[in-house]
N, CA, C, O and the ligand as a Tripos MOL2 file, in Angstrom:
@<TRIPOS>MOLECULE
protein
  301   299    76     0     0
PROTEIN
NO_CHARGES

@<TRIPOS>ATOM
      1 N          44.5880   16.8780  144.6450 N.3       1 MET1
      2 CA         43.3010   17.1110  143.9690 C.3       1 MET1
      3 C          42.6090   18.3410  144.5680 C.2       1 MET1
      4 O          42.1360   19.2240  143.8530 O.2       1 MET1
      5 N          42.5680   18.3670  145.9150 N.am      2 LYS2
      6 CA         41.8710   19.4680  146.5820 C.3       2 LYS2
      7 C          42.6260   20.7900  146.3850 C.2       2 LYS2
      8 O          42.0260   21.8600  146.2800 O.2       2 LYS2
      9 N          43.9570   20.6830  146.3390 N.am      3 LYS3
     10 CA         44.7800   21.8780  146.2040 C.3       3 LYS3
     11 C          44.5180   22.5780  144.8700 C.2       3 LYS3
     12 O          44.4540   23.8060  144.8000 O.2       3 LYS3
     13 N          44.3690   21.7830  143.8240 N.am      4 SER4
     14 CA         44.1560   22.3700  142.5080 C.3       4 SER4
     15 C          42.8090   23.0840  142.4450 C.2       4 SER4
     16 O          42.6630   24.0920  141.7540 O.2       4 SER4
     17 N          41.8300   22.5550  143.1710 N.am      5 ILE5
     18 CA         40.5040   23.1810  143.1810 C.3       5 ILE5
     19 C          40.5770   24.5340  143.8930 C.2       5 ILE5
     20 O          40.0090   25.5190  143.4220 O.2       5 ILE5
     21 N          41.2830   24.5760  145.0390 N.am      6 THR6
     22 CA         41.4180   25.8280  145.7810 C.3       6 THR6
     23 C          42.1720   26.8510  144.9610 C.2       6 THR6
     24 O          41.8410   28.0370  144.9650 O.2       6 THR6
     25 N          43.1850   26.3850  144.2590 N.am      7 ASN7
     26 CA         43.9710   27.2690  143.4000 C.3       7 ASN7
     27 C          43.0810   27.8850  142.3300 C.2       7 ASN7
     28 O          43.1900   29.0680  142.0080 O.2       7 ASN7
     29 N          42.2150   27.0690  141.7990 N.am      8 TYR8
     30 CA         41.3030   27.5400  140.7550 C.3       8 TYR8
     31 C          40.3240   28.5560  141.3360 C.2       8 TYR8
     32 O          40.0240   29.5840  140.7280 O.2       8 TYR8
     33 N          39.8360   28.2330  142.5310 N.am      9 GLU9
     34 CA         38.8380   29.1140  143.1520 C.3       9 GLU9
     35 C          39.4170   30.4760  143.5030 C.2       9 GLU9
     36 O          38.6970   31.4720  143.5690 O.2       9 GLU9
     37 N          40.7270   30.5060  143.7270 N.am     10 LYS10
     38 CA         41.3890   31.7680  144.0360 C.3      10 LYS10
     39 C          41.2360   32.7660  142.8990 C.2      10 LYS10
     40 O          41.2070   33.9760  143.1210 O.2      10 LYS10
     41 N          41.1380   32.2530  141.6890 N.am     11 HIS11
     42 CA         41.0770   33.1140  140.5100 C.3      11 HIS11
     43 C          39.6460   33.3350  140.0210 C.2      11 HIS11
     44 O          39.4200   33.9400  138.9730 O.2      11 HIS11
     45 N          38.6940   32.8380  140.7940 N.am     12 VAL12
     46 CA         37.2970   33.0060  140.3780 C.3      12 VAL12
     47 C          36.7200   34.2390  141.0540 C.2      12 VAL12
     48 O          36.7770   34.3760  142.2760 O.2      12 VAL12
     49 N          36.1720   35.1230  140.2560 N.am     13 ILE13
     50 CA         35.4910   36.3050  140.7960 C.3      13 ILE13
     51 C          34.0860   36.3640  140.2200 C.2      13 ILE13
     52 O          33.7700   35.6980  139.2340 O.2      13 ILE13
     53 N          33.2490   37.1750  140.8560 N.am     14 LYS14
     54 CA         31.8760   37.3210  140.3760 C.3      14 LYS14
     55 C          31.8030   38.4950  139.4090 C.2      14 LYS14
     56 O          32.3300   39.5720  139.6890 O.2      14 LYS14
     57 N          31.1610   38.2860  138.2930 N.am     15 CYS15
     58 CA         30.9660   39.3590  137.3240 C.3      15 CYS15
     59 C          30.0430   40.4180  137.9290 C.2      15 CYS15
     60 O          28.9630   40.0860  138.4170 O.2      15 CYS15
     61 N          30.4570   41.6890  137.9030 N.am     16 PRO16
     62 CA         29.6190   42.7480  138.4870 C.3      16 PRO16
     63 C          28.3440   42.9980  137.7010 C.2      16 PRO16
     64 O          27.4010   43.5940  138.2230 O.2      16 PRO16
     65 N          28.3040   42.5560  136.4680 N.am     17 SER17
     66 CA         27.1290   42.8080  135.6270 C.3      17 SER17
     67 C          26.0880   41.7000  135.7390 C.2      17 SER17
     68 O          24.9000   41.9720  135.9140 O.2      17 SER17
     69 N          26.5430   40.4320  135.6370 N.am     18 CYS18
     70 CA         25.5660   39.3430  135.6250 C.3      18 CYS18
     71 C          25.7200   38.4090  136.8270 C.2      18 CYS18
     72 O          24.8620   37.5520  137.0410 O.2      18 CYS18
     73 N          26.7920   38.5520  137.6180 N.am     19 GLY19
     74 CA         26.9520   37.7630  138.8370 C.3      19 GLY19
     75 C          27.4540   36.3490  138.6130 C.2      19 GLY19
     76 O          27.4930   35.5630  139.5590 O.2      19 GLY19
     77 N          27.8320   36.0020  137.4110 N.am     20 LYS20
     78 CA         28.3370   34.6610  137.1310 C.3      20 LYS20
     79 C          29.8170   34.5710  137.5020 C.2      20 LYS20
     80 O          30.5220   35.5770  137.5740 O.2      20 LYS20
     81 N          30.2700   33.3270  137.7380 N.am     21 ASP21
     82 CA         31.6720   33.1050  138.0820 C.3      21 ASP21
     83 C          32.5460   33.2430  136.8420 C.2      21 ASP21
     84 O          32.3430   32.5590  135.8390 O.2      21 ASP21
     85 N          33.5120   34.1330  136.9310 N.am     22 VAL22
     86 CA         34.4680   34.3000  135.8370 C.3      22 VAL22
     87 C          35.8750   34.3070  136.4340 C.2      22 VAL22
     88 O          36.0300   34.4650  137.6450 O.2      22 VAL22
     89 N          36.8820   34.1420  135.6140 N.am     23 LEU23
     90 CA         38.2630   34.1270  136.0830 C.3      23 LEU23
     91 C          38.8260   35.5480  136.1170 C.2      23 LEU23
     92 O          38.4940   36.3890  135.2820 O.2      23 LEU23
     93 N          39.6910   35.7900  137.1090 N.am     24 ASP24
     94 CA         40.1500   37.1610  137.3490 C.3      24 ASP24
     95 C          41.0870   37.7040  136.2700 C.2      24 ASP24
     96 O          41.3380   38.9080  136.2290 O.2      24 ASP24
     97 N          41.6040   36.8470  135.4050 N.am     25 HIS25
     98 CA         42.4840   37.3590  134.3520 C.3      25 HIS25
     99 C          41.6970   37.8360  133.1310 C.2      25 HIS25
    100 O          42.2600   38.3840  132.1830 O.2      25 HIS25
    101 N          40.3800   37.6150  133.1780 N.am     26 MET26
    102 CA         39.5500   38.0380  132.0630 C.3      26 MET26
    103 C          39.1980   39.5190  132.2040 C.2      26 MET26
    104 O          38.8560   39.9850  133.2900 O.2      26 MET26
    105 N          39.2840   40.2330  131.1170 N.am     27 ALA27
    106 CA         38.9420   41.6580  131.1200 C.3      27 ALA27
    107 C          37.4700   41.8560  130.7710 C.2      27 ALA27
    108 O          36.8500   42.8410  131.1740 O.2      27 ALA27
    109 N          36.9230   40.9070  130.0150 N.am     28 ILE28
    110 CA         35.5220   41.0060  129.6000 C.3      28 ILE28
    111 C          34.8010   39.7180  129.9820 C.2      28 ILE28
    112 O          35.3180   38.6240  129.7590 O.2      28 ILE28
    113 N          33.6230   39.8460  130.5490 N.am     29 CYS29
    114 CA         32.8390   38.6790  130.9490 C.3      29 CYS29
    115 C          32.4170   37.8800  129.7150 C.2      29 CYS29
    116 O          31.8690   38.4450  128.7690 O.2      29 CYS29
    117 N          32.6720   36.5520  129.7210 N.am     30 PRO30
    118 CA         32.2870   35.7410  128.5610 C.3      30 PRO30
    119 C          30.7770   35.5220  128.4640 C.2      30 PRO30
    120 O          30.2760   35.1050  127.4190 O.2      30 PRO30
    121 N          30.0480   35.8010  129.5530 N.am     31 TYR31
    122 CA         28.6060   35.5630  129.5520 C.3      31 TYR31
    123 C          27.8270   36.7770  129.0730 C.2      31 TYR31
    124 O          26.8970   36.6480  128.2770 O.2      31 TYR31
    125 N          28.2070   37.9660  129.5590 N.am     32 CYS32
    126 CA         27.4180   39.1590  129.2330 C.3      32 CYS32
    127 C          28.2390   40.2200  128.5060 C.2      32 CYS32
    128 O          27.7180   41.2860  128.1800 O.2      32 CYS32
    129 N          29.5260   39.9390  128.2450 N.am     33 GLN33
    130 CA         30.4310   40.8730  127.5620 C.3      33 GLN33
    131 C          30.6420   42.1500  128.3570 C.2      33 GLN33
    132 O          31.1030   43.1550  127.8160 O.2      33 GLN33
    133 N          30.3050   42.1150  129.6400 N.am     34 GLY34
    134 CA         30.5010   43.2910  130.4870 C.3      34 GLY34
    135 C          31.9540   43.4180  130.9180 C.2      34 GLY34
    136 O          32.6880   42.4310  130.9870 O.2      34 GLY34
    137 N          32.3500   44.6330  131.2010 N.am     35 LYS35
    138 CA         33.7230   44.8800  131.6300 C.3      35 LYS35
    139 C          33.9090   44.4170  133.0710 C.2      35 LYS35
    140 O          33.0520   44.6660  133.9190 O.2      35 LYS35
    141 N          35.0200   43.7470  133.3500 N.am     36 LEU36
    142 CA         35.3170   43.2870  134.7020 C.3      36 LEU36
    143 C          36.2690   44.2630  135.3820 C.2      36 LEU36
    144 O          37.1860   44.7980  134.7580 O.2      36 LEU36
    145 N          36.0360   44.4830  136.6650 N.am     37 GLN37
    146 CA         36.8280   45.4720  137.4020 C.3      37 GLN37
    147 C          38.2790   45.0380  137.5410 C.2      37 GLN37
    148 O          39.2070   45.8050  137.2840 O.2      37 GLN37
    149 N          38.4490   43.7790  137.9590 N.am     38 VAL38
    150 CA         39.7950   43.2930  138.2240 C.3      38 VAL38
    151 C          40.3970   42.7700  136.9320 C.2      38 VAL38
    152 O          39.7340   42.0680  136.1680 O.2      38 VAL38
    153 N          41.6350   43.1080  136.6950 N.am     39 GLY39
    154 CA         42.2800   42.6150  135.4940 C.3      39 GLY39
    155 C          43.7440   43.0020  135.4660 C.2      39 GLY39
    156 O          44.1800   43.8810  136.2100 O.2      39 GLY39
    157 N          44.4870   42.3530  134.6210 N.am     40 TYR40
    158 CA         45.9140   42.6370  134.5430 C.3      40 TYR40
    159 C          46.1760   43.9550  133.8050 C.2      40 TYR40
    160 O          47.2660   44.5190  133.8990 O.2      40 TYR40
    161 N          45.1710   44.4370  133.0720 N.am     41 SER41
    162 CA         45.3810   45.6630  132.3230 C.3      41 SER41
    163 C          45.6440   46.8250  133.2730 C.2      41 SER41
    164 O          46.4700   47.6920  132.9860 O.2      41 SER41
    165 N          44.9440   46.8440  134.4010 N.am     42 GLU42
    166 CA         45.1270   47.9090  135.3940 C.3      42 GLU42
    167 C          46.5300   47.8450  135.9690 C.2      42 GLU42
    168 O          47.1800   48.8720  136.1630 O.2      42 GLU42
    169 N          46.9910   46.6290  136.2400 N.am     43 LEU43
    170 CA         48.3110   46.4230  136.8330 C.3      43 LEU43
    171 C          49.3980   46.8570  135.8610 C.2      43 LEU43
    172 O          50.3560   47.5240  136.2520 O.2      43 LEU43
    173 N          49.2510   46.4810  134.5970 N.am     44 SER44
    174 CA         50.2740   46.8130  133.6120 C.3      44 SER44
    175 C          50.3230   48.3250  133.3870 C.2      44 SER44
    176 O          51.3790   48.8860  133.0920 O.2      44 SER44
    177 N          49.1660   48.9750  133.5310 N.am     45 LYS45
    178 CA         49.1160   50.4280  133.3910 C.3      45 LYS45
    179 C          49.9810   51.0940  134.4520 C.2      45 LYS45
    180 O          50.7340   52.0260  134.1690 O.2      45 LYS45
    181 N          49.8560   50.5900  135.6970 N.am     46 LYS46
    182 CA         50.6380   51.1370  136.8050 C.3      46 LYS46
    183 C          52.1170   50.8630  136.5850 C.2      46 LYS46
    184 O          52.9580   51.7300  136.8240 O.2      46 LYS46
    185 N          52.4340   49.6550  136.1280 N.am     47 THR47
    186 CA         53.8280   49.2850  135.8820 C.3      47 THR47
    187 C          54.4190   50.1710  134.8010 C.2      47 THR47
    188 O          55.5600   50.6200  134.9110 O.2      47 THR47
    189 N          53.6400   50.4220  133.7560 N.am     48 LYS48
    190 CA         54.1060   51.2670  132.6650 C.3      48 LYS48
    191 C          54.4070   52.6670  133.1790 C.2      48 LYS48
    192 O          55.4060   53.2720  132.7920 O.2      48 LYS48
    193 N          53.5470   53.1810  134.0500 N.am     49 LYS49
    194 CA         53.7380   54.5130  134.6140 C.3      49 LYS49
    195 C          55.0340   54.5670  135.4210 C.2      49 LYS49
    196 O          55.8080   55.5170  135.3050 O.2      49 LYS49
    197 N          55.2620   53.5340  136.2430 N.am     50 THR50
    198 CA         56.4660   53.4670  137.0700 C.3      50 THR50
    199 C          57.7060   53.4150  136.1920 C.2      50 THR50
    200 O          58.6870   54.1090  136.4580 O.2      50 THR50
    201 N          57.6680   52.5970  135.1480 N.am     51 VAL51
    202 CA         58.8060   52.4670  134.2300 C.3      51 VAL51
    203 C          59.0930   53.8110  133.5710 C.2      51 VAL51
    204 O          60.2520   54.1910  133.4050 O.2      51 VAL51
    205 N          58.0410   54.5260  133.1980 N.am     52 LYS52
    206 CA         58.1900   55.8360  132.5630 C.3      52 LYS52
    207 C          58.8850   56.8220  133.5030 C.2      52 LYS52
    208 O          59.7770   57.5630  133.0920 O.2      52 LYS52
    209 N          58.4600   56.8200  134.7750 N.am     53 ILE53
    210 CA         59.0480   57.7230  135.7680 C.3      53 ILE53
    211 C          60.5250   57.4020  135.9630 C.2      53 ILE53
    212 O          61.3610   58.3050  135.9950 O.2      53 ILE53
    213 N          60.8460   56.1090  136.0940 N.am     54 VAL54
    214 CA         62.2380   55.6860  136.2840 C.3      54 VAL54
    215 C          63.0860   56.0960  135.0800 C.2      54 VAL54
    216 O          64.2160   56.5570  135.2390 O.2      54 VAL54
    217 N          62.5370   55.9280  133.8820 N.am     55 LEU55
    218 CA         63.2540   56.3010  132.6590 C.3      55 LEU55
    219 C          63.5420   57.7980  132.6330 C.2      55 LEU55
    220 O          64.6320   58.2160  132.2420 O.2      55 LEU55
    221 N          62.5620   58.6110  133.0520 N.am     56 TRP56
    222 CA         62.7460   60.0600  133.0760 C.3      56 TRP56
    223 C          63.8130   60.4530  134.0850 C.2      56 TRP56
    224 O          64.5980   61.3660  133.8300 O.2      56 TRP56
    225 N          63.8510   59.7690  135.2380 N.am     57 ILE57
    226 CA         64.8570   60.0650  136.2630 C.3      57 ILE57
    227 C          66.2520   59.7560  135.7200 C.2      57 ILE57
    228 O          67.1850   60.5380  135.9020 O.2      57 ILE57
    229 N          66.3840   58.6010  135.0480 N.am     58 ILE58
    230 CA         67.6750   58.2070  134.4740 C.3      58 ILE58
    231 C          68.1000   59.2190  133.4060 C.2      58 ILE58
    232 O          69.2560   59.6420  133.3640 O.2      58 ILE58
    233 N          67.1580   59.6000  132.5500 N.am     59 LEU59
    234 CA         67.4460   60.5740  131.4870 C.3      59 LEU59
    235 C          67.8570   61.9150  132.0860 C.2      59 LEU59
    236 O          68.7900   62.5610  131.6060 O.2      59 LEU59
    237 N          67.1540   62.3260  133.1360 N.am     60 GLY60
    238 CA         67.4540   63.5940  133.8000 C.3      60 GLY60
    239 C          68.8450   63.5780  134.4130 C.2      60 GLY60
    240 O          69.5990   64.5430  134.2820 O.2      60 GLY60
    241 N          69.1840   62.4820  135.0810 N.am     61 ALA61
    242 CA         70.5030   62.3410  135.7010 C.3      61 ALA61
    243 C          71.5930   62.3670  134.6380 C.2      61 ALA61
    244 O          72.6550   62.9590  134.8350 O.2      61 ALA61
    245 N          71.3200   61.7250  133.5210 N.am     62 LEU62
    246 CA         72.2760   61.6740  132.4030 C.3      62 LEU62
    247 C          72.4870   63.0770  131.8310 C.2      62 LEU62
    248 O          73.6160   63.4760  131.5440 O.2      62 LEU62
    249 N          71.4000   63.8140  131.6720 N.am     63 ALA63
    250 CA         71.4750   65.1670  131.1200 C.3      63 ALA63
    251 C          72.2680   66.0710  132.0500 C.2      63 ALA63
    252 O          73.1120   66.8430  131.5940 O.2      63 ALA63
    253 N          72.0020   65.9830  133.3590 N.am     64 VAL64
    254 CA         72.7170   66.8040  134.3440 C.3      64 VAL64
    255 C          74.2020   66.4660  134.3230 C.2      64 VAL64
    256 O          75.0450   67.3620  134.3750 O.2      64 VAL64
    257 N          74.5220   65.1860  134.2460 N.am     65 THR65
    258 CA         75.9210   64.7490  134.1990 C.3      65 THR65
    259 C          76.6220   65.3130  132.9580 C.2      65 THR65
    260 O          77.7550   65.7870  133.0400 O.2      65 THR65
    261 N          75.9400   65.2560  131.8160 N.am     66 LEU66
    262 CA         76.5110   65.7670  130.5690 C.3      66 LEU66
    263 C          76.7480   67.2710  130.6580 C.2      66 LEU66
    264 O          77.7750   67.7730  130.2030 O.2      66 LEU66
    265 N          75.7850   67.9870  131.2520 N.am     67 ILE67
    266 CA         75.9130   69.4530  131.4010 C.3      67 ILE67
    267 C          77.1000   69.7800  132.2980 C.2      67 ILE67
    268 O          77.8900   70.6710  131.9850 O.2      67 ILE67
    269 N          77.2290   69.0670  133.4070 N.am     68 ILE68
    270 CA         78.3360   69.2960  134.3470 C.3      68 ILE68
    271 C          79.6750   69.0390  133.6600 C.2      68 ILE68
    272 O          80.6260   69.8050  133.8180 O.2      68 ILE68
    273 N          79.7320   67.9460  132.8940 N.am     69 LEU69
    274 CA         80.9660   67.5870  132.1820 C.3      69 LEU69
    275 C          81.3260   68.6750  131.1640 C.2      69 LEU69
    276 O          82.4990   69.0120  131.0010 O.2      69 LEU69
    277 N          80.3220   69.2180  130.4860 N.am     70 LYS70
    278 CA         80.5480   70.2760  129.4900 C.3      70 LYS70
    279 C          81.0410   71.5480  130.1550 C.2      70 LYS70
    280 O          81.9640   72.2050  129.6750 O.2      70 LYS70
    281 N          80.4060   71.8800  131.2700 N.am     71 VAL71
    282 CA         80.7920   73.0920  132.0030 C.3      71 VAL71
    283 C          82.2190   72.9540  132.5040 C.2      71 VAL71
    284 O          83.0000   73.9030  132.4330 O.2      71 VAL71
    285 N          82.5610   71.7820  133.0080 N.am     72 LEU72
    286 CA         83.9250   71.5390  133.5180 C.3      72 LEU72
    287 C          84.9420   71.6110  132.3860 C.2      72 LEU72
    288 O          86.0730   72.0480  132.6000 O.2      72 LEU72
    289 N          84.5570   71.1910  131.1920 N.am     73 ASP73
    290 CA         85.4550   71.2200  130.0320 C.3      73 ASP73
    291 C          85.7630   72.6540  129.6050 C.2      73 ASP73
    292 O          86.8880   72.9880  129.2350 O.2      73 ASP73
    293 N          84.7190   73.4940  129.6690 N.am     74 ILE74
    294 CA         84.8610   74.8820  129.2180 C.3      74 ILE74
    295 C          85.7290   75.6810  130.2010 C.2      74 ILE74
    296 O          86.6350   76.4220  129.8190 O.2      74 ILE74
    297 N          85.4060   75.4910  131.4770 N.am     75 PHE75
    298 CA         86.1620   76.2710  132.4690 C.3      75 PHE75
    299 C          87.4590   75.5780  132.8630 C.2      75 PHE75
    300 O          88.2120   76.1000  133.6860 O.2      75 PHE75
    301 ZN         28.8060   38.9760  133.1930 Zn       76 ZN76
@<TRIPOS>BOND
     1     1     2 1
     2     2     3 1
     3     3     4 2
     4     3     5 am
     5     5     6 1
     6     6     7 1
     7     7     8 2
     8     7     9 am
     9     9    10 1
    10    10    11 1
    11    11    12 2
    12    11    13 am
    13    13    14 1
    14    14    15 1
    15    15    16 2
    16    15    17 am
    17    17    18 1
    18    18    19 1
    19    19    20 2
    20    19    21 am
    21    21    22 1
    22    22    23 1
    23    23    24 2
    24    23    25 am
    25    25    26 1
    26    26    27 1
    27    27    28 2
    28    27    29 am
    29    29    30 1
    30    30    31 1
    31    31    32 2
    32    31    33 am
    33    33    34 1
    34    34    35 1
    35    35    36 2
    36    35    37 am
    37    37    38 1
    38    38    39 1
    39    39    40 2
    40    39    41 am
    41    41    42 1
    42    42    43 1
    43    43    44 2
    44    43    45 am
    45    45    46 1
    46    46    47 1
    47    47    48 2
    48    47    49 am
    49    49    50 1
    50    50    51 1
    51    51    52 2
    52    51    53 am
    53    53    54 1
    54    54    55 1
    55    55    56 2
    56    55    57 am
    57    57    58 1
    58    58    59 1
    59    59    60 2
    60    59    61 am
    61    61    62 1
    62    62    63 1
    63    63    64 2
    64    63    65 am
    65    65    66 1
    66    66    67 1
    67    67    68 2
    68    67    69 am
    69    69    70 1
    70    70    71 1
    71    71    72 2
    72    71    73 am
    73    73    74 1
    74    74    75 1
    75    75    76 2
    76    75    77 am
    77    77    78 1
    78    78    79 1
    79    79    80 2
    80    79    81 am
    81    81    82 1
    82    82    83 1
    83    83    84 2
    84    83    85 am
    85    85    86 1
    86    86    87 1
    87    87    88 2
    88    87    89 am
    89    89    90 1
    90    90    91 1
    91    91    92 2
    92    91    93 am
    93    93    94 1
    94    94    95 1
    95    95    96 2
    96    95    97 am
    97    97    98 1
    98    98    99 1
    99    99   100 2
   100    99   101 am
   101   101   102 1
   102   102   103 1
   103   103   104 2
   104   103   105 am
   105   105   106 1
   106   106   107 1
   107   107   108 2
   108   107   109 am
   109   109   110 1
   110   110   111 1
   111   111   112 2
   112   111   113 am
   113   113   114 1
   114   114   115 1
   115   115   116 2
   116   115   117 am
   117   117   118 1
   118   118   119 1
   119   119   120 2
   120   119   121 am
   121   121   122 1
   122   122   123 1
   123   123   124 2
   124   123   125 am
   125   125   126 1
   126   126   127 1
   127   127   128 2
   128   127   129 am
   129   129   130 1
   130   130   131 1
   131   131   132 2
   132   131   133 am
   133   133   134 1
   134   134   135 1
   135   135   136 2
   136   135   137 am
   137   137   138 1
   138   138   139 1
   139   139   140 2
   140   139   141 am
   141   141   142 1
   142   142   143 1
   143   143   144 2
   144   143   145 am
   145   145   146 1
   146   146   147 1
   147   147   148 2
   148   147   149 am
   149   149   150 1
   150   150   151 1
   151   151   152 2
   152   151   153 am
   153   153   154 1
   154   154   155 1
   155   155   156 2
   156   155   157 am
   157   157   158 1
   158   158   159 1
   159   159   160 2
   160   159   161 am
   161   161   162 1
   162   162   163 1
   163   163   164 2
   164   163   165 am
   165   165   166 1
   166   166   167 1
   167   167   168 2
   168   167   169 am
   169   169   170 1
   170   170   171 1
   171   171   172 2
   172   171   173 am
   173   173   174 1
   174   174   175 1
   175   175   176 2
   176   175   177 am
   177   177   178 1
   178   178   179 1
   179   179   180 2
   180   179   181 am
   181   181   182 1
   182   182   183 1
   183   183   184 2
   184   183   185 am
   185   185   186 1
   186   186   187 1
   187   187   188 2
   188   187   189 am
   189   189   190 1
   190   190   191 1
   191   191   192 2
   192   191   193 am
   193   193   194 1
   194   194   195 1
   195   195   196 2
   196   195   197 am
   197   197   198 1
   198   198   199 1
   199   199   200 2
   200   199   201 am
   201   201   202 1
   202   202   203 1
   203   203   204 2
   204   203   205 am
   205   205   206 1
   206   206   207 1
   207   207   208 2
   208   207   209 am
   209   209   210 1
   210   210   211 1
   211   211   212 2
   212   211   213 am
   213   213   214 1
   214   214   215 1
   215   215   216 2
   216   215   217 am
   217   217   218 1
   218   218   219 1
   219   219   220 2
   220   219   221 am
   221   221   222 1
   222   222   223 1
   223   223   224 2
   224   223   225 am
   225   225   226 1
   226   226   227 1
   227   227   228 2
   228   227   229 am
   229   229   230 1
   230   230   231 1
   231   231   232 2
   232   231   233 am
   233   233   234 1
   234   234   235 1
   235   235   236 2
   236   235   237 am
   237   237   238 1
   238   238   239 1
   239   239   240 2
   240   239   241 am
   241   241   242 1
   242   242   243 1
   243   243   244 2
   244   243   245 am
   245   245   246 1
   246   246   247 1
   247   247   248 2
   248   247   249 am
   249   249   250 1
   250   250   251 1
   251   251   252 2
   252   251   253 am
   253   253   254 1
   254   254   255 1
   255   255   256 2
   256   255   257 am
   257   257   258 1
   258   258   259 1
   259   259   260 2
   260   259   261 am
   261   261   262 1
   262   262   263 1
   263   263   264 2
   264   263   265 am
   265   265   266 1
   266   266   267 1
   267   267   268 2
   268   267   269 am
   269   269   270 1
   270   270   271 1
   271   271   272 2
   272   271   273 am
   273   273   274 1
   274   274   275 1
   275   275   276 2
   276   275   277 am
   277   277   278 1
   278   278   279 1
   279   279   280 2
   280   279   281 am
   281   281   282 1
   282   282   283 1
   283   283   284 2
   284   283   285 am
   285   285   286 1
   286   286   287 1
   287   287   288 2
   288   287   289 am
   289   289   290 1
   290   290   291 1
   291   291   292 2
   292   291   293 am
   293   293   294 1
   294   294   295 1
   295   295   296 2
   296   295   297 am
   297   297   298 1
   298   298   299 1
   299   299   300 2
@<TRIPOS>SUBSTRUCTURE
     1 MET1         2 RESIDUE 1 A MET
     2 LYS2         6 RESIDUE 1 A LYS
     3 LYS3        10 RESIDUE 1 A LYS
     4 SER4        14 RESIDUE 1 A SER
     5 ILE5        18 RESIDUE 1 A ILE
     6 THR6        22 RESIDUE 1 A THR
     7 ASN7        26 RESIDUE 1 A ASN
     8 TYR8        30 RESIDUE 1 A TYR
     9 GLU9        34 RESIDUE 1 A GLU
    10 LYS10       38 RESIDUE 1 A LYS
    11 HIS11       42 RESIDUE 1 A HIS
    12 VAL12       46 RESIDUE 1 A VAL
    13 ILE13       50 RESIDUE 1 A ILE
    14 LYS14       54 RESIDUE 1 A LYS
    15 CYS15       58 RESIDUE 1 A CYS
    16 PRO16       62 RESIDUE 1 A PRO
    17 SER17       66 RESIDUE 1 A SER
    18 CYS18       70 RESIDUE 1 A CYS
    19 GLY19       74 RESIDUE 1 A GLY
    20 LYS20       78 RESIDUE 1 A LYS
    21 ASP21       82 RESIDUE 1 A ASP
    22 VAL22       86 RESIDUE 1 A VAL
    23 LEU23       90 RESIDUE 1 A LEU
    24 ASP24       94 RESIDUE 1 A ASP
    25 HIS25       98 RESIDUE 1 A HIS
    26 MET26      102 RESIDUE 1 A MET
    27 ALA27      106 RESIDUE 1 A ALA
    28 ILE28      110 RESIDUE 1 A ILE
    29 CYS29      114 RESIDUE 1 A CYS
    30 PRO30      118 RESIDUE 1 A PRO
    31 TYR31      122 RESIDUE 1 A TYR
    32 CYS32      126 RESIDUE 1 A CYS
    33 GLN33      130 RESIDUE 1 A GLN
    34 GLY34      134 RESIDUE 1 A GLY
    35 LYS35      138 RESIDUE 1 A LYS
    36 LEU36      142 RESIDUE 1 A LEU
    37 GLN37      146 RESIDUE 1 A GLN
    38 VAL38      150 RESIDUE 1 A VAL
    39 GLY39      154 RESIDUE 1 A GLY
    40 TYR40      158 RESIDUE 1 A TYR
    41 SER41      162 RESIDUE 1 A SER
    42 GLU42      166 RESIDUE 1 A GLU
    43 LEU43      170 RESIDUE 1 A LEU
    44 SER44      174 RESIDUE 1 A SER
    45 LYS45      178 RESIDUE 1 A LYS
    46 LYS46      182 RESIDUE 1 A LYS
    47 THR47      186 RESIDUE 1 A THR
    48 LYS48      190 RESIDUE 1 A LYS
    49 LYS49      194 RESIDUE 1 A LYS
    50 THR50      198 RESIDUE 1 A THR
    51 VAL51      202 RESIDUE 1 A VAL
    52 LYS52      206 RESIDUE 1 A LYS
    53 ILE53      210 RESIDUE 1 A ILE
    54 VAL54      214 RESIDUE 1 A VAL
    55 LEU55      218 RESIDUE 1 A LEU
    56 TRP56      222 RESIDUE 1 A TRP
    57 ILE57      226 RESIDUE 1 A ILE
    58 ILE58      230 RESIDUE 1 A ILE
    59 LEU59      234 RESIDUE 1 A LEU
    60 GLY60      238 RESIDUE 1 A GLY
    61 ALA61      242 RESIDUE 1 A ALA
    62 LEU62      246 RESIDUE 1 A LEU
    63 ALA63      250 RESIDUE 1 A ALA
    64 VAL64      254 RESIDUE 1 A VAL
    65 THR65      258 RESIDUE 1 A THR
    66 LEU66      262 RESIDUE 1 A LEU
    67 ILE67      266 RESIDUE 1 A ILE
    68 ILE68      270 RESIDUE 1 A ILE
    69 LEU69      274 RESIDUE 1 A LEU
    70 LYS70      278 RESIDUE 1 A LYS
    71 VAL71      282 RESIDUE 1 A VAL
    72 LEU72      286 RESIDUE 1 A LEU
    73 ASP73      290 RESIDUE 1 A ASP
    74 ILE74      294 RESIDUE 1 A ILE
    75 PHE75      298 RESIDUE 1 A PHE
    76 ZN76       301 GROUP 0 **** ****
């Protein structure tokens, strides 16, 4: 019983606009409709950026490999 309460409290943050208790997965405060600082949207943005960088590295490596293979074929 006590564990579930602590678990719940872990996700409770104070709204920067009205100071009421809101859950950290919320992007907008249900009381004042103010934007909340903490949210999964920020995290997903970073993840998306990382995925994009990794994709570009893979594409770049693939392009270099193809160029090398073409050059080796010609010569
Ligand atoms: Zn609020």
